[in-house]
SETISE-514358 format. One record per residue: residue number from 1; x, y, z of N, C-alpha, C in turn. Coordinates in pm, whole numbers. Atoms other than C-alpha are relative to their C-alpha. Layout:
BEGIN
> n | n_xx | n_yy | n_zz | ca_xx | ca_yy | ca_zz | c_xx | c_yy | c_zz
> NUM | X | Y | Z | X | Y | Z | X | Y | Z .
...
end
This chain:
BEGIN
> n | n_xx | n_yy | n_zz | ca_xx | ca_yy | ca_zz | c_xx | c_yy | c_zz
> 1 | 32 | -61 | 127 | -2234 | 11178 | 4227 | -130 | -62 | -52 .
> 2 | 129 | 46 | 51 | -2588 | 11153 | 4094 | 12 | -30 | -149 .
> 3 | 2 | 33 | 142 | -2647 | 10984 | 3762 | -93 | 94 | -74 .
> 4 | 84 | -82 | 85 | -2785 | 11196 | 3483 | -66 | -91 | -102 .
> 5 | 74 | 81 | 96 | -3053 | 11044 | 3263 | 41 | 42 | -141 .
> 6 | -46 | -28 | 135 | -2900 | 11025 | 2916 | -21 | -125 | -85 .
> 7 | 40 | 113 | 82 | -3034 | 10801 | 2640 | 105 | -30 | -107 .
> 8 | -91 | 47 | 104 | -2803 | 10597 | 2416 | -72 | 6 | -134 .
> 9 | 63 | -15 | 131 | -2879 | 10683 | 2053 | 50 | -102 | -102 .
> 10 | -58 | 97 | 93 | -2666 | 10414 | 1894 | 142 | 37 | -40 .
> 11 | -136 | -39 | 34 | -2342 | 10608 | 1861 | 102 | -65 | 92 .
> 12 | -92 | 59 | -97 | -2186 | 10463 | 2175 | 111 | 94 | 40 .
> 13 | -111 | -93 | -22 | -1970 | 10773 | 2193 | -16 | 88 | 123 .
> 14 | 22 | -82 | -119 | -2126 | 10944 | 2494 | 38 | -82 | 122 .
> 15 | -59 | 77 | -110 | -1937 | 10838 | 2805 | -93 | -22 | 119 .
> 16 | 84 | 13 | -120 | -2224 | 10875 | 3051 | -146 | -32 | -31 .
> 17 | 137 | 42 | 29 | -2533 | 10727 | 2884 | -47 | -98 | 106 .
> 18 | 53 | 81 | -110 | -2762 | 10557 | 3132 | -126 | -78 | -35 .
> 19 | 124 | 68 | 36 | -3066 | 10430 | 2941 | -4 | -30 | -149 .
> 20 | 23 | 34 | 140 | -3162 | 10258 | 2618 | -127 | 65 | -54 .
> 21 | 133 | -48 | 38 | -3502 | 10432 | 2616 | -26 | 137 | 60 .
> 22 | 42 | -130 | -52 | -3636 | 10785 | 2652 | -135 | -15 | 71 .
> 23 | 130 | 1 | -67 | -3936 | 10868 | 2870 | -112 | 1 | -103 .
> 24 | 104 | -8 | 103 | -4136 | 10955 | 2558 | -22 | -136 | -66 .
> 25 | 13 | 134 | 58 | -4062 | 10613 | 2403 | -70 | -95 | 96 .
> 26 | 62 | 88 | -102 | -4155 | 10437 | 2728 | -147 | 34 | 17 .
> 27 | 140 | -41 | -14 | -4475 | 10639 | 2765 | -84 | -50 | -118 .
> 28 | 73 | 46 | 120 | -4579 | 10557 | 2405 | -23 | -151 | 6 .
> 29 | 11 | 145 | -8 | -4508 | 10186 | 2454 | -99 | -41 | 109 .
> 30 | 89 | 34 | -111 | -4684 | 10174 | 2791 | -145 | 26 | -34 .
> 31 | 140 | -31 | 32 | -4997 | 10343 | 2660 | -54 | -90 | -109 .
> 32 | 47 | 83 | 112 | -5013 | 10127 | 2346 | -2 | -149 | 34 .
> 33 | -16 | 144 | -21 | -4903 | 9787 | 2480 | -38 | -44 | 141 .
> 34 | 15 | 47 | -137 | -4899 | 9757 | 2858 | -123 | 60 | 69 .
> 35 | 112 | -72 | -61 | -5159 | 10015 | 2963 | 3 | -12 | 152 .
> 36 | -20 | 9 | -144 | -5025 | 10035 | 3317 | -22 | 137 | 64 .
> 37 | 28 | -128 | -66 | -5175 | 10312 | 3530 | 107 | 34 | 103 .
> 38 | -107 | -26 | -96 | -4893 | 10271 | 3784 | 113 | 76 | -69 .
> 39 | -103 | -72 | 76 | -4645 | 10384 | 3514 | -44 | 143 | -24 .
> 40 | 52 | -134 | 28 | -4866 | 10679 | 3421 | 7 | 90 | 122 .
> 41 | 2 | -78 | -123 | -4875 | 10789 | 3784 | 140 | 44 | 46 .
> 42 | -136 | -35 | -42 | -4495 | 10806 | 3817 | 40 | 139 | -49 .
> 43 | -61 | -126 | 43 | -4316 | 11140 | 3807 | 110 | -33 | -101 .
> 44 | -105 | 23 | 99 | -4063 | 11180 | 3525 | 130 | -47 | 64 .
> 45 | -122 | 42 | -69 | -3777 | 11145 | 3774 | -6 | -148 | 38 .
> 46 | 16 | 142 | -34 | -3916 | 10807 | 3887 | 4 | -88 | -126 .
> 47 | -8 | 73 | 127 | -3959 | 10695 | 3524 | 145 | -10 | -44 .
> 48 | -143 | 2 | 35 | -3597 | 10793 | 3456 | 74 | -104 | 84 .
> 49 | -65 | 95 | -90 | -3485 | 10594 | 3759 | -29 | -143 | -42 .
> 50 | 38 | 137 | 41 | -3679 | 10282 | 3649 | 67 | -38 | -132 .
> 51 | -63 | 30 | 130 | -3544 | 10307 | 3293 | 151 | -19 | 15 .
> 52 | -144 | 19 | -25 | -3185 | 10347 | 3420 | 24 | -134 | 70 .
> 53 | -13 | 129 | -69 | -3233 | 10050 | 3657 | -19 | -115 | -98 .
> 54 | 29 | 107 | 96 | -3383 | 9838 | 3380 | 115 | -17 | -98 .
> 55 | -115 | 8 | 91 | -3096 | 9923 | 3145 | 117 | -69 | 69 .
> 56 | -111 | 60 | -74 | -2841 | 9832 | 3413 | -23 | -149 | 24 .
> 57 | 31 | 140 | -25 | -3017 | 9506 | 3502 | 11 | -81 | -129 .
> 58 | -13 | 70 | 128 | -3044 | 9407 | 3135 | 147 | -22 | -34 .
> 59 | -142 | 12 | 34 | -2674 | 9477 | 3083 | 72 | -101 | 89 .
> 60 | -65 | 94 | -91 | -2578 | 9270 | 3388 | -46 | -143 | -24 .
> 61 | 55 | 135 | 5 | -2808 | 8971 | 3336 | -32 | -52 | -140 .
> 62 | 26 | 46 | 135 | -2825 | 8944 | 2957 | 129 | -39 | -68 .
> 63 | -112 | 43 | 83 | -2586 | 8745 | 2746 | -36 | 40 | -143 .
> 64 | 31 | -51 | 133 | -2602 | 8951 | 2427 | 83 | -71 | -105 .
> 65 | -73 | 54 | 114 | -2503 | 8813 | 2090 | 90 | 109 | -58 .
> 66 | -88 | -96 | 66 | -2231 | 8979 | 1883 | 100 | 62 | 95 .
> 67 | -103 | -70 | -77 | -1975 | 9226 | 2014 | -33 | 148 | 8 .
> 68 | 18 | -145 | -11 | -1980 | 9583 | 2140 | 69 | 65 | -119 .
> 69 | -63 | -67 | 112 | -1913 | 9815 | 1849 | 82 | 121 | 44 .
> 70 | -80 | -110 | -55 | -1771 | 10093 | 2071 | 42 | -42 | 141 .
> 71 | -48 | 52 | -128 | -1555 | 9961 | 2354 | -11 | 100 | 115 .
> 72 | 3 | -101 | -105 | -1558 | 10291 | 2545 | -141 | 29 | 50 .
> 73 | 138 | -25 | -41 | -1938 | 10293 | 2570 | -26 | -61 | 137 .
> 74 | 29 | 56 | -133 | -2063 | 10249 | 2929 | -107 | -109 | -4 .
> 75 | 104 | 103 | 15 | -2354 | 10036 | 2806 | 48 | -107 | -96 .
> 76 | -42 | 112 | 84 | -2337 | 9707 | 2619 | -53 | 10 | -143 .
> 77 | 42 | -32 | 136 | -2509 | 9850 | 2311 | 52 | 138 | -33 .
> 78 | 27 | 78 | 120 | -2455 | 9938 | 2031 | 97 | -117 | -17 .
> 79 | -75 | 122 | 23 | -2330 | 9601 | 1909 | 5 | -30 | -150 .
> 80 | -11 | 41 | 140 | -2222 | 9444 | 1581 | 4 | -153 | -8 .
> 81 | -5 | 145 | 20 | -2234 | 9094 | 1433 | -123 | -73 | 49 .
> 82 | 123 | 59 | -52 | -2596 | 9025 | 1526 | -103 | -14 | -111 .
> 83 | 116 | 21 | 86 | -2883 | 8877 | 1329 | -124 | -1 | 88 .
> 84 | 121 | -4 | -82 | -3232 | 8951 | 1458 | -80 | -128 | -17 .
> 85 | 83 | 120 | 4 | -3515 | 8698 | 1493 | -33 | -44 | -142 .
> 86 | 26 | 32 | 140 | -3569 | 8714 | 1116 | 127 | -21 | -80 .
> 87 | -132 | 21 | 57 | -3197 | 8663 | 1051 | 42 | 113 | -93 .
> 88 | -42 | -121 | 70 | -3154 | 9018 | 925 | 105 | 67 | 87 .
> 89 | -108 | -63 | -75 | -2831 | 9192 | 1023 | -50 | 127 | 70 .
> 90 | 35 | -118 | -78 | -2878 | 9450 | 1298 | 110 | 104 | -22 .
> 91 | -98 | -107 | 20 | -2711 | 9782 | 1219 | 78 | 23 | 129 .
> 92 | -86 | -17 | -117 | -2419 | 9851 | 1452 | -9 | 140 | 59 .
> 93 | 12 | -136 | -52 | -2529 | 10211 | 1511 | -142 | 32 | 49 .
> 94 | 136 | -19 | -53 | -2876 | 10158 | 1658 | -17 | -80 | 129 .
> 95 | 46 | 83 | -111 | -3045 | 10028 | 1969 | -126 | -67 | -53 .
> 96 | 116 | 68 | 60 | -3286 | 9760 | 1836 | -127 | 18 | 83 .
> 97 | 130 | -12 | -67 | -3655 | 9787 | 1917 | -16 | -108 | 107 .
> 98 | 10 | 107 | -98 | -3630 | 9451 | 2097 | 67 | 36 | 132 .
> 99 | -72 | -42 | -122 | -3375 | 9593 | 2344 | -78 | 111 | 69 .
> 100 | 80 | -109 | -57 | -3586 | 9906 | 2391 | -125 | -56 | 67 .
> 101 | 123 | 57 | -57 | -3904 | 9704 | 2448 | 29 | -82 | 125 .
> 102 | -38 | 77 | -119 | -3728 | 9468 | 2691 | 32 | 94 | 116 .
> 103 | -32 | -99 | -102 | -3600 | 9773 | 2880 | -127 | 56 | 62 .
> 104 | 127 | -56 | -48 | -3950 | 9918 | 2905 | -77 | -102 | 83 .
> 105 | 70 | 105 | -76 | -4104 | 9588 | 3015 | 65 | -20 | 136 .
> 106 | -71 | 18 | -127 | -3836 | 9549 | 3282 | -22 | 121 | 91 .
> 107 | 27 | -121 | -80 | -3883 | 9911 | 3397 | -139 | -8 | 61 .
> 108 | 137 | 18 | -49 | -4254 | 9835 | 3432 | -2 | -98 | 116 .
> 109 | -6 | 99 | -107 | -4179 | 9528 | 3644 | 70 | 56 | 124 .
> 110 | -75 | -55 | -113 | -3939 | 9728 | 3861 | -83 | 98 | 83 .
> 111 | 90 | -82 | -81 | -4231 | 9941 | 3979 | -41 | -79 | 124 .
> 112 | 50 | 81 | -111 | -4342 | 9650 | 4197 | 98 | -105 | 51 .
> 113 | -97 | 101 | -41 | -4035 | 9421 | 4221 | 132 | 69 | 32 .
> 114 | -128 | -56 | -40 | -3722 | 9521 | 4412 | 107 | -108 | -13 .
> 115 | -104 | 100 | 23 | -3431 | 9323 | 4271 | 115 | 12 | 100 .
> 116 | -106 | -20 | -98 | -3203 | 9467 | 4540 | -38 | -48 | 139 .
> 117 | 45 | 46 | -131 | -3410 | 9329 | 4826 | 77 | -125 | 39 .
> 118 | -67 | 119 | -52 | -3245 | 9071 | 5045 | -82 | -124 | -36 .
> 119 | 69 | 125 | 25 | -3328 | 8718 | 4944 | -62 | -49 | 131 .
> 120 | 67 | 48 | -120 | -3575 | 8570 | 5186 | -26 | -149 | -13 .
> 121 | 36 | 140 | 8 | -3711 | 8228 | 5257 | -127 | -19 | -81 .
> 122 | 121 | 12 | 80 | -4016 | 8304 | 5043 | 30 | -90 | -120 .
> 123 | -19 | 92 | 112 | -4049 | 8026 | 4792 | 74 | -127 | 37 .
> 124 | -69 | 122 | -40 | -3842 | 7774 | 4985 | -103 | -97 | 56 .
> 125 | 95 | 101 | -43 | -4041 | 7459 | 5027 | 60 | -93 | 103 .
> 126 | -60 | 97 | -91 | -3788 | 7242 | 5209 | 147 | 33 | 20 .
> 127 | -142 | -10 | -31 | -3451 | 7271 | 5383 | 36 | -122 | 84 .
> 128 | -49 | 116 | -74 | -3265 | 6959 | 5494 | 140 | 33 | 45 .
> 129 | -127 | -50 | -52 | -2976 | 7052 | 5723 | 114 | -100 | -11 .
> 130 | -107 | 98 | 3 | -2780 | 6726 | 5721 | 71 | 0 | -135 .
> 131 | -59 | 6 | 134 | -2725 | 6724 | 5346 | 3 | 139 | -64 .
> 132 | 19 | -136 | 51 | -2809 | 7094 | 5288 | -66 | -7 | -136 .
> 133 | 80 | 8 | 120 | -3084 | 7071 | 5037 | -106 | 109 | 6 .
> 134 | 101 | -106 | 7 | -3298 | 7368 | 4930 | -86 | -25 | -122 .
> 135 | 93 | 24 | 109 | -3607 | 7317 | 4720 | -98 | 117 | -5 .
> 136 | 88 | -114 | 15 | -3799 | 7616 | 4583 | -136 | -44 | -53 .
> 137 | 132 | 24 | 58 | -4168 | 7624 | 4509 | 8 | 17 | -150 .
> 138 | 0 | -6 | 145 | -4243 | 7579 | 4141 | -12 | 144 | -47 .
> 139 | 7 | -132 | 59 | -4170 | 7897 | 3947 | 58 | 112 | 83 .
> 140 | -52 | -105 | -86 | -3994 | 8084 | 4227 | 151 | 0 | -2 .
> 141 | -146 | -8 | -4 | -3638 | 8211 | 4248 | 53 | 26 | 140 .
> 142 | -43 | -22 | -136 | -3629 | 8249 | 4625 | -24 | 143 | 46 .
> 143 | 32 | -138 | -37 | -3721 | 8618 | 4616 | -147 | 28 | -29 .
> 144 | 140 | -19 | 30 | -4082 | 8564 | 4522 | -23 | 45 | -143 .
> 145 | 14 | -40 | 140 | -4015 | 8653 | 4157 | -26 | -126 | -81 .
> 146 | 31 | 117 | 78 | -4183 | 8406 | 3929 | 76 | 2 | -131 .
> 147 | -85 | 5 | 118 | -3931 | 8308 | 3663 | -80 | -13 | -129 .
> 148 | 71 | 23 | 125 | -4187 | 8194 | 3413 | -65 | 127 | -53 .
> 149 | 57 | -126 | 44 | -4339 | 8544 | 3403 | 107 | 106 | -19 .
> 150 | -94 | -110 | -1 | -4043 | 8765 | 3477 | 89 | 6 | -124 .
> 151 | -86 | -14 | 117 | -3784 | 8686 | 3211 | -65 | -37 | -132 .
> 152 | 55 | 46 | 129 | -4019 | 8536 | 2950 | -37 | 116 | -90 .
> 153 | 34 | -114 | 84 | -4150 | 8872 | 2826 | 126 | 72 | -45 .
> 154 | -127 | -62 | 35 | -3798 | 9011 | 2832 | 65 | -79 | -113 .
> 155 | -63 | 83 | 103 | -3662 | 8717 | 2634 | -79 | -3 | -130 .
> 156 | 79 | -6 | 123 | -3950 | 8735 | 2388 | 45 | 118 | -87 .
> 157 | -47 | -118 | 74 | -3825 | 9082 | 2291 | 145 | -15 | -45 .
> 158 | -143 | 12 | 29 | -3461 | 8973 | 2287 | 36 | -114 | -96 .
> 159 | -30 | 111 | 92 | -3495 | 8680 | 2042 | 95 | 48 | -110 .
> 160 | -101 | -34 | 99 | -3189 | 8691 | 1819 | 104 | 100 | 50 .
> 161 | -89 | -104 | -51 | -3030 | 8968 | 2026 | 78 | -46 | 123 .
> 162 | -65 | 47 | -121 | -2947 | 8786 | 2348 | -98 | -77 | 86 .
> 163 | 83 | 78 | -92 | -3081 | 8593 | 2646 | 14 | 55 | 140 .
> 164 | 6 | -56 | -135 | -3188 | 8739 | 2983 | -30 | -110 | 100 .
> 165 | 26 | 97 | -106 | -3167 | 8529 | 3299 | 46 | 59 | 133 .
> 166 | -38 | -47 | -132 | -3171 | 8628 | 3665 | 88 | -99 | 75 .
> 167 | -84 | 100 | -66 | -2983 | 8311 | 3751 | 147 | 39 | -14 .
> 168 | -143 | -21 | 2 | -2621 | 8356 | 3842 | 64 | -137 | 1 .
> 169 | -59 | 132 | 7 | -2424 | 8057 | 3730 | 132 | -3 | 76 .
> 170 | -126 | 16 | -73 | -2126 | 7918 | 3910 | -24 | -79 | 127 .
> 171 | 11 | 75 | -125 | -2054 | 7746 | 4236 | 9 | -148 | -25 .
> 172 | -8 | 144 | 11 | -2072 | 7379 | 4298 | -76 | -64 | 112 .
> 173 | 68 | 74 | -104 | -2201 | 7111 | 4527 | 67 | 24 | 134 .
> 174 | -52 | -11 | -136 | -2165 | 7146 | 4900 | 9 | -143 | 54 .
> 175 | -18 | 136 | -53 | -2023 | 6830 | 5054 | 47 | 7 | 145 .
> 176 | -42 | 11 | -140 | -1981 | 6729 | 5413 | 143 | -54 | 5 .
> 177 | -141 | 43 | -13 | -1618 | 6691 | 5520 | 11 | -134 | 67 .
end
């Protein structure tokens, strides 16, 4: 079943919404802020795909503040109980500009970065087999994505709303038996 591009308006009542941002909103932001010719060259179907991917990635890797205001919503917004960066309450029936802007910035990055690509050895500086030690080059996550650039613009837009991180926490130390 193919996904249909449907933008969340803040009601949370549509069961199959797939994006926080419309193409028109993304185009306006890109022309005013990013000025990326690669985005301009995309067909609308490709823009929809990037915006849906960005929405999904944000929802998976962002620890949002507050609580979902509509539990049946497929996306993690709209939310309630949130104060923005200026400590002003965020209405529970909107998608904040910060979330929209973070979605657009991430969609822009997804033009050139494939988050689904297999992790490679790119960025690994050292592997010690006896103790199993992996050391990444400064600023790399092992997939060639520079952390200091990738999530920083996303998190700048999400101040007060949540925190985006590509790191998956969990696991523990590996010890020799």
